[in-house]
Structure formats: structure tokens, C-alpha cells
N, C-alpha and C positions, 0 to 999 in steps of 0.2 A: 580472539578466536574469529578468524575470517573464513567463511565458507567459500569454496571454489567450485565444487560440482557435487552432484549426488549420483549414486549408483541405483537409479530408479527409472528404467526405460519406460517410454510411453508407447501406446498402440497407434496414436494418431498425431499428426503434425499440430502443434499448438498455435494455430493461426491467430487466435484472439490475443494470446500472450505476445506474439511477435508484433501484432498491430499496436497493442498498448505500449510496448517498449518503444516502437518506432514513433508513435505519436508523442510520447514524452520527450524523446530526443529531438524531434522536429520542432516542437514548441520551445524547447530550450534554445535551439539555434535561432529561432525567430526572436526570442527574448534578447539574445546577445546582439542582434542587429538593431534593436530598438534603443533610441536615445533615452526613453523613459525607464529602461532597465538600469542604465548607468546612474540615473538620479534616484532610483527607488520608487518612482511614481507608478510604475507598472504593477508592482505588488499591491499598492493601495487600490488600483483600479480593478484587478482581477483576483487578488488574494482574498481569503476569507477573513473578515474583520469581525470578531464576535460582537462588539458594541453596535456596529452598523447592522449586522444581521438581526440582532434582537431589538433594533429600533431605538437604541439609546443615543445614537449619534447618526449624523448624515455626512456623506462625502461631499466636499466642494464640487461644484458642477464641472470644473476642469479635470477632476479625477474620476468622475462617474462614467462608467463604460457599460456595465450590465446591471440588472436588478440584483439586490443583495443575495437573494436566494440562489441565483445562478452561480455565485462565486463558490458555493459548495462544490460545484463541478469544475469550474475553471481552475480553481486552486489545486485540484487533485492532479492536474497535468503540468503544473509549473514547478520549477525547482530554483533554489536560491543560489546555486553555484555548481561547479563541475563535480566536486566531491559528493555533494548532496545527490546529484543525479546518478553518478556512478554507483554509489552505495545502494541506492534504491533499485536500480536496474539490475545489479548483480543478484540481489535476493530474488527479484522477479524472474530472472533468467533461470535460476537454479530450481526454484520451488513452484512457480506458477504452472509450468507445463503439465505436471502431474495432476494438479487440481482441475485444470481444464480437461485433461484426459478422463478424469473421474466423472465430471459433470456434463461434458459436451460444451461446444462453443457458446451457445446462447445462454445456457444456465450459468456458465462460468462468468460471462459478462455481467449478468444480473447480480450474481454473488459478489463480484468485485466492486461494483458500484454501490451496492447496499452496505458492504463493509466500510467503504470509503465515507459514505454519508454518516453512518453511526459513529465512526472514528472522529470525523470532523465535529459532530455535535457533542461528543464527549469532551473535546477540548473547549468548545464554546461554553458549555455549561460549567466548566471549571472556573471560568472568569468571564461572565457576560459583559463586563465593563471594559474588557481589554480592547485597545485600539491598535494592537500589533497584528499585521497581516499574517495569515498562516498559508503556506504553500507546501506542496509536495505530495507524492504518492504514498508516503510512509504508512498512513492509516489504512488504506486499502490493501497494501502489501502486508501489513500486520495481520489483516484478515486472512490472507492467503497462507501465512505462516501458521496461524491458529488452525486452519483447515488441514494443513499438511501434518501438523502434530497429531491430529485425530486420525487421519486416514493412513499415514505412513510413518508411525513413530519409530519403527525398526529399520527404516531405510538408512543406508550408510552414506555419510556425507564426508567428503574430503575437506579438511579445514587446515588453515595455516595458523600456527600458534607462534607469535613472535616472542623471543626471549632476548631483548636488548639487541645486540648485534647479530644474534643467531635466531634461527626460526626452525620450526619443526612441522612437517606435513604428516598428519595422521587421519585415519578414517574412524569416525565415531557415529553412534546412532543419532538420527535426527531428533529424537527425544531430548538428548543432552544439548545439542546445538541450539534448538529452538527454546528449550527451557532456559538456557543461559541468556539468550537474547531477551526473553520476557523478563527475567529477573533484573537484567541490566537496565530496563526501562524504569524500574522502581528506585534503583539506587543512584541513577545518573541525575544530575541537576545542572541547571544553567545552560549556557550556550545557545539560548533561543530556540531550543528543540521542543516540539510539541509532544512530550512524552505521554500525556494523557490520551492523545489521539492514537499513539502506538498501542497503548494498553487497551483502549476501547476497541480498536480494530481487531486486535488479537483475540480478545474474549468474544467479540461478535463473530469472528470467523469460526471459532470452536463451536459456538452454538448453532450458527446458520448451517454449517456443513452437516450437522445431524439431521436437519430437516431436508436439506437438498439430497443427502444420501438416501434417506427414507423414501422420498418421492421418486428418486431414480430407480430404486429397487422395485417399488410398486409398479411403475410404468413398464419396467423391463419384463415383468411376468404377466402383464395383461394380455389375455388371449382374445383375438378377434374372430370373426366368422370364417376367416380363411384358415384357421388352425385346425 
């Protein structure tokens, strides 16, 4: 089930969403031009390595680029390959604009980063001794998907369903599309994918959006001396 677009118009241009997508693409292009990307060293320098973050191991000096805690952020904007990037940016393009429209640009950026941080730490805590670098925006985007499920469960999403050599385009509720995505994270294994980060991000997004929504409604109806 591959989502292609949603029927959920926004009131404002999602400039932060555009910026985040553009930044991920730009960083990926920079990655491709780096020799250390081809050798894999770039991922050890800027990816999130659980054992290094938790102080169990240290990087060799020739791989050290930023403090370990900063890799929580640097890893969030890196990707392991074209398909990794395209898949993440597709979900970002379809679903993030509505959450930005709900929250406003500044609150959406805070929401996105918080979801990404919790998602990353969820993966870290699953195996604090892991020496495998983690990269990708999937955790933060999982937070966006969780928020979308809460705020827009009945929005219609156009999806492509492959059937071998044939495929079918249908529109179904976001509740089913995102619910299927979430369940898939539990049943999928292997492939070097940080499924715990996806799950952690999704659940975090569902919880965080309740507080962000509540704060937004409260601020919306605050009366000033000019009222």
C-alpha cells in the first residue's frame, strides 16, 4: 500500500515542511559528493551510534566530527540511499503539510524535532550496546503520521496497491493507511531498519499532538485588552 496524495487541503503554505524536505535532499546530495559516503565513514561520523551516545564506546579520532549528543540531530537529516530518501520524503510531502497547518510553522518545527528525538532514543534504548549507525528522518516522520492519525483520521488518501504485474488505485481513509503502516513496523524484521524508532516516533506523535492541539485551542481564544 503506497500513499500518493491526500484530499486534505491546507489554509497556509507549509514552508517548514518544504524547508525540511529541501534540507534532507540537499544533505543527501552533499553525502553523494563525499568520498567518506562511499566508504561508509560518513555514517559513523554523523550517524547516531547507540553505544557511543551512551558512553560505552568512543569513535576513533579520524571518525570524530561532532559530539555524540549532536548526532541525534545530524542523523535525522541523513539517508542511506535513494529509496530511503524517496520513501521518507513521500510520506513527509503527503502528511506533514496538514500538521504544520494545524500547529503553525514554529510549533510544527518543535513538534517534528521532539518526535525525532524521542524516536531516536527509543531505538537507542532497545540496544544501548549497538555499534551500528542510525540515520534517517523516519522517526520524526513517524511522529507526523501519528499526529495525522489523531487530527485527520477520516481524510481520504489515494493509495497504490500492487498486485504482482497489476496495480490498483483506490482512496481510503487515513485511519486505515496509517494503521497499516504502524502494524507493518511490528511485523517487519531485518533489513537494517530502525523499526523501534518508527514505532517510538508514531506513538510520540499521537501523544504530543494532544498537548499541542490543546495549547493551540487555548491560545486561540485568549482575549486581550483590544477585544
